[in-house]
N, C-alpha and C positions, 0 to 999 in steps of 0.2 A: 504495501497498498502506500510506504511514503517514497517508494523507487519513485511514483508517480507526482510527488510534490518535490516542490523544488526547496531549496535548503531556510527557502524565509517563508514556505509556505505550512499553516497550522491544520494537520489531520485531530476534530478532538471528539473524543468519546463520551455523548452524555451519559450521564445515573443513568439507564436502564440495563447497565450493565451489570448490576447488582444479583438480580437472576439468576444470573451465568456465572454467580462468584467473579467478577471482574476480571474475565480470563482474556477480554479483549483490550485492554487497557494499558497492557506493557507496550502494544504494537502501536500507539499513540503518543503524539506529542505533545498531545494538549487535552484537557479530564476537564468537563464543564458538572461538577455537580448541586442540581439542580434545586427549587424548592424545597425536596423534602430533603438536605443536608441536613442529618443528627434532629430530624424531628420524631425519630420514635425508637423501637427496643433497638435500631442496628447502629446505634451512634456509633458505639466502638471500630463497628467495622469500616464506619464510612469514616471515621476517623482515623484508623489504620491505611483505608484506601487511600488517602489524601494524603496521609504520611508517605508511604510508599511511593506515589508519586513522585513529591517533592526529591523522596531520593533519587526518584530516575529522573531527575531538571526536566522535568515536563512542565510546559503550562497549566496551573489548578485557576480557577472560579467556582468560588463555592458561593450559592444562590438561596437565600433564607427565605421564605415568606412568610409574616408577623405583621401584626398589628403597629404602627407607629409610636403607638403612646403604651406600649408595652417596655419598662429598661429591663425586668428579669427576662423576661423572653430575648430580649438584643443583646445584652449581657453573656448570657450561654451560650448563642448563639456565636455570638463574638469571640467568648472562648475556645468556643469547639474549633472556630478556623487555628487562631494563630497557634494551638500546640501540635498543630500539623503545620504551618504555612511555611511554603519554602519560598525564595530569591522570585520566583515570578506566580505568585501566589495574589487573589486577586480576591473582597469579598463584597455581597453584596448582597441586604437587606431590605425586602419590600414588603410591602402589602399589595399585593399579586402582583404581577404583569404587565397590565395597563395603566401605563402614565397617568393616562387623561381620566382614569377614575378614581385611581388610588393616590398617584406620585411616591415620591422619595422623599427623603428625611434625609439630614447630613445632620449624624450624632455629632454628639461634642467631642466623645474616644477619637471621629475620625479625625481629627487635630493635637493629639496628644501624644508626647512620644515615643517613643518604641524604639527604636534601634533593630540591626540584628540579634538573630537569638545566641545564648550564648553556648547555645545544642542544643541537641534535640529535647524533646517533651521524654520527662521520664513517665514512668506508669507504676503504678499499685493496683493495680483489682480494678476498682470502675473508677480511680483519680489517675486523673493526669497534672502534672506541673511544667515551666518551663518559665524561665526566666530570660530577660532580654540585658542589651548594650544598656540602655536606658538608665536601670532598676526595676522595670517594670515587672509586675510577675502574677501571672495566672495561677490559677488554681481550679480545677474544675473535676466535677465529679457527675459522672454519665448517667452512672444509674439512681441518685439522687434527682437527678438533671437540676443542680445546681451549680454555680460560678462565680467568683470573684475573681475582678482586675484590678488590682494596686499600683497604680497608672505614675509612672517617677516624679514626685516634685508638687503630687498635687495631697 
């Protein structure tokens, strides 16, 4: 497949590959984990798939649907992304797909300092933790669906 695309092109797999165990994902150079990224009991699988994508240096786009006034859900979603994010990783949070109907929100967290990660996330059971060069710390419990992001300088 990649032989048919120039070195500047992307071949993107969408998360429908979950039912096939992500078997096609190592053969593309870009992944799109759409609106149901970490929205169910498959969250650990989703995070591990995202971590594997960043290890393969694939472009990663994680999109999460949620209410634009739900801070707890947004924080959980952002934490699930941050424990897996790599150099070419992108995050989106919106209420639906149609901008005219729902729109987007610029969350204050998007402007906070992060910097490169100090290393990969650590995992103990359902808990992930990761720190960043800015001093920002992410703690995530996927089983309890709770997260905390301690932003540097805040």
